[in-house]
VOFI-146983 format. One record per residue (C-alpha): x, y, z; residue in three letters. Coordinates in steps of 0.1 Angstrom, whole numbers, plus 2048, in hexadecimal, padded with zeros to 3 digits. Example, Ala and Ser with C-alpha at 12.3 -4.5 7.8 and 13.67 -1.06 7.14 Angstrom:
# residues 2
87B7D384EALA/8897F5847SER/
***
This chain:
# residues 776
5D0CA54CEMET/5EBCB44E3ILE/601CCC4D0GLY/60BCF04CFLYS/5EFD084D6ASP/5EED224BBSER/5D9D3A4D1GLY/5F0D3A4EFVAL/5F8D5F4EDMET/5D4D684E9LYS/5CBD52507ALA/5E7D6251BTRP/5DBD85513GLU/5B8D7C51CALA/5C4D6D53CTHR/5D6D8C547MET/5B8DA253FARG/5A2D8B554LYS/5BBD8B570THR/5B8DB0575HIS/592DAC575ALA/595D91590VAL/5ABDA75A6ALA/590DC25A6LYS/574DAA5AELYS/587D985C8ARG/58FDB95DAALA/569DBB5E1ASN/567D985F0SER/576D8D611ILE/579D6A605PHE/582D715E1GLY/56ED545D4THR/55AD655B9ILE/556D4D59DSER/562D5957BLEU/558D39569ALA/53BD39552HIS/521D3056CVAL/504D34554ALA/515D1E53BASP/51BD04556GLU/4F6D0255EGLU/4EECFC53AGLU/508CE2533ASN/4FACC654AASN/4F8CAF52CASP/51DCAF528GLY/524C9F549TYR/536C7D54BASP/537C64567ASP/55AC5656CASN/562C3A584GLU/57EC4159EGLU/592C285B2ASN/577C295CDGLU/559C285B6ASN/555C4E5B8GLU/542C5C59BALA/54FC7D58BPHE/53BC97579GLU/552CA355EVAL/54ACC454CTYR/55CCE053AILE/569CFC550GLU/57CD1C54AGLU/58CD2D568LYS/5A1D4C56DVAL/5B2D4658FLEU/5B7D615A9PRO/5DDD615A4ASN/5D9D6557EGLY/5DCD41574ASP/5C4D35559TYR/5B4D13553TYR/59CD06539THR/591CE3533GLY/57FCC6544GLU/578CC9569TRP/56ACB2583ALA/564CB55A9LYS/57BCD45AFASN/597CC7599PHE/5A3CC8575PRO/599CA5569HIS/59CC9A545GLY/5ABCAF529LEU/5B4CD3532GLY/5CDCEF52FLYS/5DCD0254DTYR/5F0D22547LEU/605D30563TRP/60DD55566THR/632D4F561ASP/62BD4153EGLY/62DD1C545CYS/610D08536MET/603CE4537TYR/5EBCD651DVAL/5E0CB2522GLY/5D0C99539GLU/5C7C9F55DTRP/5BBC88579PHE/5ADC98598LYS/5C2CB7595GLY/5E2CA458CLYS/5F3CA356ATHR/5F0C7F561LYS/5F1C6E53FGLY/5FCC7E51FLYS/603CA351EGLY/61ACC0513ARG/62CCD852BPHE/63CCF751DSER/653D1052ETRP/654D36526PRO/678D31519SER/66AD1C4FDGLY/673CFA50BALA/659CDE509THR/652CBB516TYR/639CA5504GLU/631C83511GLY/624C71530GLU/61DC80552PHE/616C70573LYS/60DC82594SER/619CA3586GLY/63BC9657BPHE/649C8E559MET/647C6855CASP/647C4E541GLY/651C5351DASN/655C77510GLY/669C904FCTHR/679CAF50BTYR/685CCB4F3THR/69ACE5503GLY/69BD0A4FBCYS/6BFD064EFASN/6B5CEB4D6GLY/6BFCCB4E9GLU/6A6CAF4EBTHR/6A1C8F4FFTYR/689C744F5LYS/685C5650CGLY/67AC4B52FGLN/674C6254DTRP/66DC5C572VAL/663C79588MET/670C95571ASN/691C8256CLEU/69FC7054ELYS/69EC4C55AHIS/69FC2D544GLY/6A9C2C51FHIS/6AAC4C50CGLY/6BAC604F0PHE/6C8C834F6LYS/6D4C9B4DBSER/6E8CB84EATYR/6E9CDC4DDALA/70ECD94D5ASN/709CBC4BDGLY/711C9F4D4ASP/6F8C834DBTRP/6F3C664F3TYR/6DFC474EFASP/6DCC2F50DGLY/6D2C2A530GLU/6CBC46549TRP/6C6C4656FARG/6BBC65583LYS/6C1C7D566ASP/6E5C70560LEU/6F4C57547GLN/6F6C3655AASP/6F9C1454BGLY/701C0B527GLU/701C2750EGLY/712C384F0ARG/71DC5C4F0TYR/728C6B4CFGLU/739C8D4CCTRP/732CA54AFLYS/752C9A49EASP/744C7649EGLU/75DC694B8SER/749C534D0HIS/74AC3F4F0TYR/736C1F4F4VAL/734C0D515GLY/72BC1153AGLU/722C3154CTRP/71DC3B570ARG/70FC5B57EASN/713C6D55CGLY/737C63556THR/748C48542MET/74EC2D55DTRP/753C08558GLY/75CBF5538LYS/75AC08518GLY/76BC124F7SER/773C344E9PHE/778C3A4C3VAL/789C594B4TRP/777C60493ALA/794C75484ASN/7B0C5C487ASN/7A0C3A48EGLY/7B1C354B0LYS/79EC204CAVAL/7A0C1B4EFPHE/78FBFD4FEGLU/790BF7523GLY/785C03545PHE/77BC2654FTRP/776C3956FGLU/767C5C574ASP/769C6354EGLY/78DC58549LEU/79FC36541PRO/7A8C25561LYS/7B5C01564GLY/7B9BE7548LYS/7B6BF2524GLY/7C2BF1501THR/7CBC0F4EBPHE/7CAC074C5LYS/7D7C194A7TRP/7C7C17484HIS/7E4C03477ASP/7DCBE648FGLY/7F8BEC4A9SER/7ECBF04CDPHE/7F7BF64F0TYR/7E9BE050CGLU/7EDBE6531GLY/7E1BF9550ASN/7D8C1E54CPHE/7D7C39566SER/7D6C5F562LYS/7EDC64580ASP/806C4A573GLY/803C33591LYS/803C0E58AASP/806C16565GLN/817BFB550ASN/811BEA52FGLY/81FBDB50FTHR/820BE94EBTYR/817BD04CFHIS/821BDC4ACPRO/80DBD248DCYS/81DBB447BGLU/81EBC845ASER/82CBE8469SER/850BF1464GLU/866C0347DGLY/85EC0C4A1GLU/83AC18499GLY/82BC254BAHIS/843C144D2SER/84CC354E2GLU/828C3D4E9TRP/822C4A50CASP/801C3D51CPRO/7FCC5F52BGLN/7F6C6C508GLN/7D5C5A509LEU/7C8C74521TYR/7D3C9050AASN/7C1C7F4EDGLU/7A1C81503LEU/7A4CA6509ASN/785CB84FDGLY/76FC994FETYR/75ACA251CSER/735C99521VAL/71ECB751BCYS/70BCC053BPRO/6ECCC9528GLY/6D1CE3530GLU/6C5CE6554LYS/6A0CEB55AVAL/699D01578GLN/673CFB57AVAL/664CD9576MET/63FCD156FPRO/63BCC2592SER/647CE45A1HIS/629CF6592LYS/60CCFA5ABARG/5E8CFE5A3LEU/5D4D1B5B2ALA/5B0D0F5B0ILE/592D1A5C5TRP/576D025CCARG/55FCFD5AFSER/53CD0C5B2THR/52FCEE59ELYS/537CD35B6THR/534CE65D7GLY/548CCD5EBGLU/545CD3610SER/558CC862FALA/540CAC636LYS/54FC99619ASN/571C99628ARG/57FC7B63BARG/58BC8265EMET/5A7C6D66ESER/5A9C63692VAL/5BDC8169CASP/5A6C9A68BGLY/5B8C9F66BARG/5A3CA164CVAL/5AAC9262ASER/599CA160BVAL/58BC885F2GLY/592C635F2LEU/5B7C625F3GLU/5D4C73603ARG/5E9C825E6PRO/60CC745E4SER/618C8A5C8ASP/61ACAA5DCARG/605CBD5C3LEU/5F1CD75D6GLN/5CFCE55CFILE/5C9D065E1TRP/5AAD1A5E7ASP/5B0D3C5D6GLY/5A0D545EEGLY/5AED72601GLU/5ABD5F622SER/5C4D46614ASP/5DBD5E603ALA/5FBD4F60FARG/60ED395F7THR/61DD1B608PRO/641D155FFTHR/648CF85E7MET/64ECD85FAGLY/647CE761CSER/647CCF63AASP/628CBE62DLEU/61BCC560BASP/5F9CB8616GLU/5F3CD662EASP/5D6CE361ALEU/5CDCC3608MET/5CDCA8623ALA/5D5CB7645LEU/5BACD164AARG/5A1CD3666VAL/582CE865FASP/57ED0267AASP/55BD04685GLY/54ECE5673SER/563CCD688GLU/569CD46ACSER/581CC26C4LEU/564CB26D6THR/55ACA16B6GLN/57CC8F6B2LEU/578C6A6AEGLN/583C556CCPRO/5A4C436CALEU/5A1C1E6C4LYS/5BAC026CAALA/5C7BF36AAPRO/5BABD369DLYS/5CCBB36A8LYS/5E7BA868FSER/5F4B86688LYS/616B7D694ARG/630B8E67EGLN/642B7C663GLY/642B5B650GLU/651B3D660THR/66FB3064DILE/667B0B648CYS/677AF1631LYS/670AFB60EGLY/672B21615HIS/68AB335FDLYS/6A0B3E61BASN/69EB1E62FTYR/6C3B15628GLU/6CEB38630LEU/6BCB35652MET/6CEB14659LEU/6EFB23650ASN/6E9B41666LEU/6DFB2B684GLN/6FDB1467FLEU/714B3267EGLY/705B4369DILE/707B236B1ARG/72CB1F6A7HIS/735B446AESER/724B456D0VAL/730B236DCALA/754B286D1ARG/76AB296F0PRO/77AB4B6F6ALA/78CB5B713PRO/777B72729THR/779B93718ALA/780BB272CSER/76BBD1726LEU/78CBE371DASP/790BD66F9LEU/7AFBDB6E5LYS/7ADBF06C6PRO/7B5BD16B1SER/794BC26BBALA/782BDE6A7PHE/798BDA688ASP/780BD566APRO/798BB965FLYS/791BA667FGLU/77CB8A671LYS/779B65677VAL/771B4E659TRP/763B2B65FTHR/75AB12644ARG/73BAFC649PHE/73DADE631PRO/71DAC9631PRO/731AAA63DGLU/73EABD65BGLY/762AC5665SER/778AC6684LYS/767AE5690TYR/744AE3680THR/729AC9682PRO/71AAB8663PRO/6FAACA657HIS/6E0AC663BPRO/6E7AE862CSER/6FFAF260FCYS/724AF8613ASP/729B1B620PHE/742B32632LYS/73AB45651TRP/74AB6665BLYS/74AB7867DASP/752B9D67CTYR/765BAA69BCYS/75AB8C6B0PRO/76AB986D0VAL/758BB96CFVAL/736BAA6CAPHE/73CB8F6E4ARG/744BAB6FDTHR/726BBF6F2LEU/70FBA16F9ARG/71FBA071BLYS/718BC6720LEU/6F4BBF716PHE/6F2BA4730LYS/6E9B89716VAL/6EDB65721ASP/6FFB52705PRO/6E8B3370AALA/6C8B48708ASP/6D6B5A6EATYR/6DEB3A6D7MET/6BCB2B6E1LEU/6A9B496D3SER/6BBB496B1ILE/6C5B256ADCYS/6AAB116C0GLY/692AF96B0ASN/679B146A8ASP/67FB24686ALA/685B4967ELEU/669B5E66FARG/66FB73650GLU/65CB9464FLEU/645B96631SER/657BB261ESER/679BC161DPRO/67FBE362DGLY/684C03619LYS/6A9BFC616SER/6A3BDA606GLY/6AEBC7625SER/69BBA9632PHE/692BA4656PHE/68FB8466ATYR/681B7F68DLEU/689B656A7THR/66DB4F6B3HIS/66CB616D5ASP/66DB846C4ASP/68CB8D6D8ARG/6A4B926BBTYR/6A1B9F698MET/6B9B9667CILE/6BEBAE65FLYS/6D1BA863ETHR/6E9BC4637MET/6FABD561ALYS/720BD6619LYS/71FBFC61EALA/70CBF863EGLU/725BDE64BVAL/741BF7644LYS/72FC12657VAL/729BFC675LEU/74EBF0676LEU/75AC14672ARG/745C2168FMET/748C016A5LEU/762C106BEPRO/74BC2E6C5ALA/72CC186C6TYR/73DC016DFTYR/749C1D6F5ASN/727C2D6F5ASN/716C0D702PHE/732C0871BARG/72FC2C729ASP/709C32724GLN/6F3C19735GLN/6D3C29728ASN/6DEC2E704THR/6C0C2C6ECLEU/6D4C206CELEU/6CCBFE6BETHR/6DDBE16CFLYS/6F2BCC6B7TYR/6FBBA96C3TYR/70FB9B6A5GLY/71BBA2682LEU/71FB8566BHIS/721B79646CYS/716B59635VAL/729B52614LYS/71CB355FFLEU/737B215EFASN/735B155CBGLY/72EB285ABPRO/716B415BAILE/72DB4F5D5GLN/710B625E4LYS/717B77604LYS/6FCB8061DVAL/706B98639ARG/6F0B9C657PHE/6EEBAC679ILE/6DCB9F698ILE/6CBBBA6ADMET/6B2BBD6C9GLY/68DBBF6C1ASN/681BDE6D2LEU/65DBD36D3PHE/664BB26E6CYS/650BBD704SER/636BB171DGLU/620BCC710TYR/60CBCD6F0ILE/616BE96D9THR/5F7BFC6CEHIS/609C166B9ARG/62BC146A8ARG/63DC3369ATYR/65DC38686ASP/666C5C68DLEU/681C7067BLYS/677C9467FGLY/672C9A65ASER/651C9E648SER/655C96623LEU/641C7661DGLY/641C6E642ARG/61EC61645PHE/60DC3F642SER/5F6C37625ASP/5E0C2063BLYS/5BEC2C647PRO/5B7C2A66CGLU/5A2C0B668THR/5BFBF8659GLU/5D9C01673ILE/5E4BE2687SER/5FBBDC6A4GLU/618BD868DTHR/612BF5675THR/62FC0E675ILE/622C32675LEU/637C5166ELYS/63CC74679ASP/61DC84669LEU/607C68678ASP/612C7069BLEU/5F6C816AFASN/605C7F6D2PHE/61EC8F6E9ILE/62DC7C706PHE/631C89729ARG/64CC7873ELEU/653C7B763GLU/66EC9676ALYS/68CC80771SER/684C69754ARG/67FC8673DPHE/6A1C96746GLU/6B3C74742GLU/6A1C70720PHE/6ADC92714CYS/6D1C8C71FARG/6D2C6A70EGLN/6C3C766EDVAL/6DDC926ECASP/6F9C7A6F2LYS/6EDC606D9ASP/6E8C7A6BECYS/70AC8A6C4GLU/71AC676BFLEU/707C6269ELEU/70FC85692GLU/734C80699GLN/733C5F686GLU/722C70668GLY/702C5C66CILE/6DFC68660MET/6BDC5A657ASP/6B8C4A679TYR/697C4B68BSER/686C466ADLEU/672C266ADLEU/656C2B6C6LEU/63BC146D3GLY/61DC1E6E8ILE/609C076FETYR/5E8C1670BPHE/5DEC0872DLYS/5B9C1172DASP/5A5C01711ILE/57FBFB712SER/570BDA708PRO/566BE86E6ASP/58ABF36DFGLY/589C186E7GLU/5A7C276F9ILE/59AC37718ILE/5A7C5A721PRO/5B2C62744LEU/595C7A74AGLN/57FC5B74CSER/58FC5276DHIS/587C7377DTHR/575C6C79FPRO/551C787A0THR/54AC977B6GLY/56ECA47B3ASP/563CC67A9SER/584CD67B4GLU/598CC4799ASN/57CCC277FGLU/589CC375CGLY/5ADCB9765THR/5BAC9775BPRO/5BCC7D777HIS/5CFC5C778THR/5C0C3B783SER/5CDC287A0SER/5E1C13788GLU/5F1C3277BASP/5FAC3E79DTHR/60CC1E7A4ASP/621C23785GLN/629C4778DSER/63AC3C7ADHIS/652C2379CTYR/676C267A6ASP/686C38789PRO/6A5C2278CSER/68FC03785SER/685C10762ILE/69DC0D745ILE/69BC2B72ELEU/686C2270FGLY/679C0271EMET/655C0172AASN/655C24736MET/635C32745PRO/62AC52736ALA/60CC69733LYS/602C6A70EVAL/5F0C8A703GLU/5DDC8B6E3ARG/5E4CA76CATHR/5D3CB56ABILE/5E0CC868CARG/5CCCE7686ARG/5C4CFA666SER/5D6D1B662GLY/5F6D0D670CYS/610D08655GLU/616CE3657LEU/61BCD867AGLN/632CBB680LEU/626CBA6A4VAL/601CC16AAGLY/5F2CD66C6GLU/5EACC46E7PRO/5C4CC36EFILE/5C6CB9713GLY/5BAC9570DGLU/5D1C7D720PHE/5D7C5771FTYR/5E9C40736ASN/606C30721GLY/626C1C722VAL/641C25709LEU/65DC116F9THR/675C236E2PHE/698C226D4GLY/6ADC316B8ILE/6B0C1A69AILE/6BFC1A676ASP/6E0C28682ILE/6F5C1B665LEU/6EEC34649GLN/70AC4D644ASP/707C6C62ETYR/716C5C60FASP/714C675EBILE/6F2C575E6SER/6E3C6A603LYS/6F3C8A5F6LYS/6E4C855D4LEU/6C2C7E5E4GLU/6C5C9E5F8HIS/6CECB25D9ALA/6B2CA35C4TYR/697CA75DDLYS/6A2CCA5E7SER/699CD55C4ILE/674CCA5C9GLN/66FCCE5EETYR/679CE260CASP/69BCD5615PRO/693CD563ATHR/675CBD635SER/689CA1625ILE/699C85637SER/6BBC85625ALA/6CECA2635VAL/6F2CA4642ASP/6F8C94665PRO/6FBCB5678ILE/6DACC266BGLN/6CACA066FTYR/6D4C9D693SER/6C8CC169BARG/6A6CBB68AARG/6A1C99699PHE/6A8CA66BDARG/691CC46B8ASP/675CAE6ADPHE/67AC946C9ILE/67BCAF6E4PHE/65ACBD6D7ARG/647C9C6D9ILE/657C926FBPHE/652CAA718THR/653CAB73DGLU/633CA3750ASP/630CC1767SER/
***
């Protein structure tokens, strides 16, 4: 059904003629919404409507539509409720064309996308991306047939290059990665492991012209390490290979039937000369992807959807339709009043789709009142006997008890540099039957490792942690609780029974980052009493003995939300916008739901001295993280609202205005309880812990190009804040650089989270100092 359209050129010429006609008609209309569709035909084609079920039982009227868009784009095909829906063809003015299946304005299903250069992709689409199985044919003749994920070759696939080379194997993020075979046009080939588009790992290279073979290990496209070079007569050289000659050694083994010296004088460096000219073809680069192409579609005159069908959130934002689009595909009204074209991947691609407020139809006075979130069960699943991690919990508790109780001299705050040495580790074996230093236990045989024990013992002293209380929290009779799902990084989290401490499993790379920055981290806590950085109490490792040899590294840190106050709203704030919103509707938000930047509808007003101290401390903490090359951290923020009605509504401060006070009418007043809080001794409040604040509600308005911070509306609430800077162990490594490069192609680079530490620090502070302000 989907193939090359023989009438493309005719359709294109017709489109351009209609475009000029549209421009003339639109000049006579202030809104530019004159329908050029066949309205009369629409009225006569009622019999062709279909009712399709959506994921919320929404019925769709599907009919045939032909549209010439105000910017010159052209669409013909099935249409439903303001969107292409079903089979249809969309032709952009730059010559790109899609023919295939649509779902609510998104390319989804089977289709064919063609470029004006002559390149084509035919296969599966999902949310506007080439995603699934498909075939790409380049304008230079190269082809790829295989699996795709979000416009990238990902999975198994076969690629034939324009120069005659071909590759058959595994791909990851558009690069050869995994097992695969690459054959050059002279039929020489490599079969083995790949990483990031280069030969890396174990593999063999065969020269077609002379029968020579190299089998061994590769690194960055060249032999590195153990390997064997074989000649066609059966003789071979076995040893270590290195291009720079370091640690190179080996032995030549002649063939039994050979006479004379054979290849005994062969220099291993000649191997690298033999490989000259056998480089991996980079392939064609596609500048414009299907997901980059935007639709310019006005509202259909057939459906006549109005603002009343939109869903308004608690802060006045409006969502169109039933779901918030996650694929960043925008649908724009095509009138003169909306002539601007938002940049691809701007701060929030949902500006016109999901974050609009209808001027006139919805006023500020009609905003829904804020409600306290529903009560949530206690976080986590108790780790009882029979739980898959029960033995790991026992090992952890045994190790902590041993580490904390181990006698040690009183450490001075002036630690020697040797205490911070990454090699400063203490190993202890815990056999089940017990030993001279460890008690018998019902768990398996394991080893316990303490990293830099003197440093973390001194940190606990700085944090004023009593060793007995610390042990009791983690190693008492009450079990730990495992949070239901791992974090985005894949780490698992455990909570102590009293909620005071959180235990997080760590990757080896995170351990290295922490040990690298440990001196600066320690000095920061020693010099800055009010630092907002996460408090780390211990870094450990459990190694299971036996055939598995499994290692589990973990860090013990403070739980920011262990407070006497209930947390009504929780936010994880980075200052970036791409994907930074929660998918949960307001009715499903609980006390433990973590919301994000684009869910925030408040600014926080602090008393002058506290605000000044807050600004100083954020600057110092961010400077430290910037110097250590750290990025991707966030401000974890909890809000407690003091005034809540019996039916769960959060009461604004205006409700406490004394009657008859005409002089101050319309200005917010505080209750007597608030007045008491405002006269607290500033020195009695620790920065970030239960800080009183005036919380002002904000709203994002239409016509403003994607506001990260909404406009204040003068509605104040009496709140208590708890906050701190978390996730401080991510450096700007190669994976984050690749993430930045990949996402920058599709989105505004300033909107994504993965940016270099200097830019990240600057953006983070700019955002934080916009949502926190001085209460004048």
